[in-house]
PyMOL CGO cylinders between C-alpha atoms (Angstrom):
from pymol import cmd
from pymol.cgo import CYLINDER

trace = [
    CYLINDER, 27.02, -49.49, 29.46, 25.00, -52.52, 28.41, 0.3, 1, 1, 1, 1, 1, 1,
    CYLINDER, 25.00, -52.52, 28.41, 22.66, -51.93, 31.45, 0.3, 1, 1, 1, 1, 1, 1,
    CYLINDER, 22.66, -51.93, 31.45, 22.08, -48.45, 30.44, 0.3, 1, 1, 1, 1, 1, 1,
    CYLINDER, 22.08, -48.45, 30.44, 21.31, -49.52, 26.75, 0.3, 1, 1, 1, 1, 1, 1,
    CYLINDER, 21.31, -49.52, 26.75, 18.91, -52.17, 28.21, 0.3, 1, 1, 1, 1, 1, 1,
    CYLINDER, 18.91, -52.17, 28.21, 17.11, -49.48, 30.46, 0.3, 1, 1, 1, 1, 1, 1,
    CYLINDER, 17.11, -49.48, 30.46, 16.84, -47.04, 27.53, 0.3, 1, 1, 1, 1, 1, 1,
    CYLINDER, 16.84, -47.04, 27.53, 15.47, -49.77, 25.33, 0.3, 1, 1, 1, 1, 1, 1,
    CYLINDER, 15.47, -49.77, 25.33, 12.76, -50.69, 27.91, 0.3, 1, 1, 1, 1, 1, 1,
    CYLINDER, 12.76, -50.69, 27.91, 11.92, -47.05, 28.40, 0.3, 1, 1, 1, 1, 1, 1,
    CYLINDER, 11.92, -47.05, 28.40, 11.56, -46.55, 24.63, 0.3, 1, 1, 1, 1, 1, 1,
    CYLINDER, 11.56, -46.55, 24.63, 9.33, -49.60, 24.61, 0.3, 1, 1, 1, 1, 1, 1,
    CYLINDER, 9.33, -49.60, 24.61, 7.22, -48.35, 27.41, 0.3, 1, 1, 1, 1, 1, 1,
    CYLINDER, 7.22, -48.35, 27.41, 6.84, -44.93, 25.83, 0.3, 1, 1, 1, 1, 1, 1,
    CYLINDER, 6.84, -44.93, 25.83, 5.81, -46.36, 22.61, 0.3, 1, 1, 1, 1, 1, 1,
    CYLINDER, 5.81, -46.36, 22.61, 3.15, -48.48, 24.40, 0.3, 1, 1, 1, 1, 1, 1,
    CYLINDER, 3.15, -48.48, 24.40, 2.02, -45.44, 26.30, 0.3, 1, 1, 1, 1, 1, 1,
    CYLINDER, 2.02, -45.44, 26.30, 1.78, -43.32, 23.11, 0.3, 1, 1, 1, 1, 1, 1,
    CYLINDER, 1.78, -43.32, 23.11, -0.29, -46.15, 21.34, 0.3, 1, 1, 1, 1, 1, 1,
    CYLINDER, -0.29, -46.15, 21.34, -2.55, -46.20, 24.30, 0.3, 1, 1, 1, 1, 1, 1,
    CYLINDER, -2.55, -46.20, 24.30, -3.20, -42.31, 24.11, 0.3, 1, 1, 1, 1, 1, 1,
    CYLINDER, -3.20, -42.31, 24.11, -3.79, -42.76, 20.45, 0.3, 1, 1, 1, 1, 1, 1,
    CYLINDER, -3.79, -42.76, 20.45, -6.51, -45.42, 21.04, 0.3, 1, 1, 1, 1, 1, 1,
    CYLINDER, -6.51, -45.42, 21.04, -8.13, -43.24, 23.89, 0.3, 1, 1, 1, 1, 1, 1,
    CYLINDER, -8.13, -43.24, 23.89, -8.14, -40.15, 21.81, 0.3, 1, 1, 1, 1, 1, 1,
    CYLINDER, -8.14, -40.15, 21.81, -9.56, -41.95, 18.83, 0.3, 1, 1, 1, 1, 1, 1,
    CYLINDER, -9.56, -41.95, 18.83, -12.33, -43.50, 21.27, 0.3, 1, 1, 1, 1, 1, 1,
    CYLINDER, -12.33, -43.50, 21.27, -12.97, -40.12, 22.51, 0.3, 1, 1, 1, 1, 1, 1,
    CYLINDER, -12.97, -40.12, 22.51, -13.43, -38.59, 19.04, 0.3, 1, 1, 1, 1, 1, 1,
    CYLINDER, -13.43, -38.59, 19.04, -15.92, -41.34, 18.20, 0.3, 1, 1, 1, 1, 1, 1,
    CYLINDER, -15.92, -41.34, 18.20, -17.86, -40.66, 21.49, 0.3, 1, 1, 1, 1, 1, 1,
    CYLINDER, -17.86, -40.66, 21.49, -17.92, -37.06, 20.94, 0.3, 1, 1, 1, 1, 1, 1,
    CYLINDER, -17.92, -37.06, 20.94, -19.14, -37.67, 17.40, 0.3, 1, 1, 1, 1, 1, 1,
    CYLINDER, -19.14, -37.67, 17.40, -21.79, -39.99, 18.43, 0.3, 1, 1, 1, 1, 1, 1,
    CYLINDER, -21.79, -39.99, 18.43, -22.92, -37.52, 21.29, 0.3, 1, 1, 1, 1, 1, 1,
    CYLINDER, -22.92, -37.52, 21.29, -23.19, -34.81, 18.77, 0.3, 1, 1, 1, 1, 1, 1,
    CYLINDER, -23.19, -34.81, 18.77, -25.25, -36.93, 16.41, 0.3, 1, 1, 1, 1, 1, 1,
    CYLINDER, -25.25, -36.93, 16.41, -27.64, -37.91, 19.22, 0.3, 1, 1, 1, 1, 1, 1,
    CYLINDER, -27.64, -37.91, 19.22, -27.78, -34.33, 20.28, 0.3, 1, 1, 1, 1, 1, 1,
    CYLINDER, -27.78, -34.33, 20.28, -28.68, -33.12, 16.83, 0.3, 1, 1, 1, 1, 1, 1,
    CYLINDER, -28.68, -33.12, 16.83, -31.27, -35.96, 16.54, 0.3, 1, 1, 1, 1, 1, 1,
    CYLINDER, -31.27, -35.96, 16.54, -33.04, -34.58, 19.79, 0.3, 1, 1, 1, 1, 1, 1,
    CYLINDER, -33.04, -34.58, 19.79, -33.12, -31.04, 18.58, 0.3, 1, 1, 1, 1, 1, 1,
    CYLINDER, -33.12, -31.04, 18.58, -34.06, -31.73, 14.94, 0.3, 1, 1, 1, 1, 1, 1,
    CYLINDER, -34.06, -31.73, 14.94, -37.80, -30.91, 14.31, 0.3, 1, 1, 1, 1, 1, 1,
    CYLINDER, -37.80, -30.91, 14.31, -39.87, -33.81, 13.59, 0.3, 1, 1, 1, 1, 1, 1,
    CYLINDER, -39.87, -33.81, 13.59, -42.77, -33.89, 11.21, 0.3, 1, 1, 1, 1, 1, 1,
    CYLINDER, -42.77, -33.89, 11.21, -46.09, -34.83, 12.77, 0.3, 1, 1, 1, 1, 1, 1,
    CYLINDER, -46.09, -34.83, 12.77, -46.43, -38.21, 10.98, 0.3, 1, 1, 1, 1, 1, 1,
    CYLINDER, -46.43, -38.21, 10.98, -43.00, -39.39, 12.19, 0.3, 1, 1, 1, 1, 1, 1,
    CYLINDER, -43.00, -39.39, 12.19, -42.57, -40.88, 15.62, 0.3, 1, 1, 1, 1, 1, 1,
    CYLINDER, -42.57, -40.88, 15.62, -39.70, -39.28, 17.81, 0.3, 1, 1, 1, 1, 1, 1,
]
cmd.load_cgo(trace, "trace")
């Protein structure tokens, strides 16, 4: 029974690490999307003639 408990403990730890990694990747993706949207908006925003693009 101790072997099963150890295996379940390791599995739980691996799942927690996986979940943390997924959360990190989702956060990075959200940041990248926000940056891309900001850049896209900058490119489409009209510039005044006295401003440099």
